[in-house]
Steps between C-alpha positions, in 0.01 A plus 500: 500500500745255651339541843153435359630192321721362776235543769390146412844341522592298810842496666467126566558392137773250587640245256670348804863502388689829480272692735643342816855540379441869421325568831779327692784671313352849520421451869873444553599792277647271231465615138698218336329214317813285462344196334395729214823702488312819591702685767245784503193290424302609805614861509159625375336315792724653767284813558240268652719485811409865564128421500283321757540122492201396292422352162312824438835679515626272224180576311557875536863478386405290198222741399736796548746346255226443243378858542858626482554307176196676356623843612841441343346385171288818505819708527670296232210543258498876565861509379404311185178697432532822702195661339265213594451474879182296451696236309762496775224464758362198319846345475549539875159352577554203272849429636369469854169325434524290183639149552211278391655155549793545738388330818823593679386862490255404773766336719605790722796317658685450173724801416437511123321835522808641673724381218276667242500823702881501507512442124262788430690731734823418317336569160357835609833613646683390187273714282523796739879479521519503120268800467679701767857380432517423872780266604359433847170388349663256257712360784187456715311342210784256433523414870127424514532285188791309655304444822195388304690237302673371813156474659324338202698407193193487272500882494829506310355490147272797567789696648744412222244621246410814695717741290242469221297748708767764440408519131194705600699772673539836324823569688803290580810533716843577364682179403168319511661167415669500845154520662383187320833322546501562875143374534556187292827422679339511843203286393728252321717476813193419708401235244847345511494484879159331485588255222856392572431315828245284316777383269753410767564126541405344830245763590164404651214465256365853471134588517511643146646181357244290683199708400596599145616158390770647281480757220325452168589764239354323198358797304155357427442369853634821651268711283209277597567560869530875441173494310332311782607764753367786288177306459472440874545871561259633237245234409265571790433847357323354198365175643329635812126532472333817636267267691797393716553858616159565652616463861548755777883477534542572130258792519693642797834480319356664186337776707830588667675499164231712334520765772879519478498512120232772496688716751823468303325563167358827637847621597689363202608753237306517177590184312788540264488196279844354449578349165332162475838364405629605844215321677556190291871513583428517875257210469767299319751598768259362759485165322881487490529582871239237584696244300815590692303446821408151386836419342691319775204291609400383154847358440385209714331214313284450809370855512153502349289680764449866585602459864779747589509629141274805525696712748804597292297510178224718648667835412539400137145369467375818671681722248371288212139522614506869596672616180295261288175631651613858437572406140147360464352808669680728255259383229195617700363854472718736702237578765447127565862388513546531878170322568586221256840459663336491843255228394780282363688542827187415698475169316852403610425600858174303499651185353801535730274513805306195380825311435622585850182356649540191280857448621395549861235230459776277365713574807204428727504147362873434515644701790655281770525772763217365716624140493861590571412744776266243655785247513743757641249612762462137599877470537518813717217364715690172549834672557493866605882506497781255431837456658775626268623267225173310469429334165128478421420231245159530338322189375240667278245258356264788421760652264469844661869574439621369167866585564737524790617857459166675572452290815856568610465874451161506670662349810788745479239776520287341771771371731767769469793266441398232751394241243591375156221351290499226239202350315566129459459357151443841340709690249819579693642761260761701692466313829573125488553298817737210569414227748796362697532256793557797733216721378378701203697772321322782320734608221388804299654539157843668516359811329254544790747476782542871556168519683419128538751296700556126492349359820524162667229362727527200729194276510401647834494846332246393239122551507271323254154638425236335285236673290249230393283538193212583730522648848737704708876505516634273773831440670652154454622390842645177362748459217292405191570173324566509127531876469865526601762236573453337843659675796852376575514286817660773710284787368208660684202681349347740755288762324316627809833595657564741212188706565518804725281795592561870452377814331409474133776616262412810294477301176173342602311800371481304173252258657243774548228474237499834312130461424425550870501841672 
């Protein structure tokens, strides 16, 4: 189902900010995202280094994480409702395919799907360790939870609340309280390590502080934001018109689903109807887990969209829908229950496919991949290689790069350490420059200086390039007036002397258009 749905998604859905940073960091084997306090933030992206250098490899890894999340939710639902494999199948399908308004789900460079996969793996192992009284499994589960929080702190609420799943187990380990205490201690430790640096005086402004704009725990406003997230996740199921679904991609997704459901229904044991109270309880559990998935994000007064919110909450929403549909089907005649359940599932798959196409059309209108790659190709054409310690200053009147850090990291990828980039007049978060009489210093925030060094560039080590509103990128052979302070009397600007020839660094694979063979 995911393959039928994601066949229409493009790997070039670039917002133009984090993508270049992620590509650059992973290319160098760096998993830390220091400005966000995430020492393992890019760990889920690291397997891409084992694949061919292509945006299609990123696409494949992203889709694998989404499929893996669905498989893990399937296993989790089987533990909650062991007599209902069809319900577990629906939960797995919904977890991997239902995210009706989360546009980041279609951005294959962002590692959010990897974070959700880690969370689900930790939950499944926690439940299994409890059922089997297996110390190695609980240790592995806690380790995965710790890694997940140190990669993406928004997963912490879901993981802290995970022991609620243990209420459904018919067995428990000896001294069960130690199981829960060990889990909660490890997750709380990861939370403390993530939160404490944000409270230290003198620290750089963190990404979370910048984006969230503080924390708003006013009960009514907090409940309103929770309600909005549930609405974003469920409203499309009742507001979508059947007329919107009469398109070939939707039909293909439903056909794949119908075949899989029919094959499983043939092999499934004769339905043993659990108590409706049990189904209702699992549906309620799903709503609670979804709320935990939203919890950290909705603490922000600025958070009012679905973007990034439907990865961690997907397992809970999937359990809610699958168990809720089974509850509805239990009121149908016994011989029609499986068919009724299958039809309800088909509606989710159909609407999910239509929503994916809708979001892809949105990305087609906003992606900056083509514009940014066109500028970068123009730069490579002007300067195949640079002498080491070159500073490339971009004067971007076309507003192709809206911040310095994506341009800087794009050059790190394209020029293999030969050049440092800075976009003049753009948001310089993380990478400000300082103009001096002797040259220009690039001074990354102190928190970034593990992988990003302070560099100093004489005026004869600087290259200025200009992207006009219309036309091609061009090299400025003369120092521009009014853009920077005038050159000091004894300084020399010689951009052509910085350009050299040589083989293309490996990172230039990113300039290949993935839509071409």
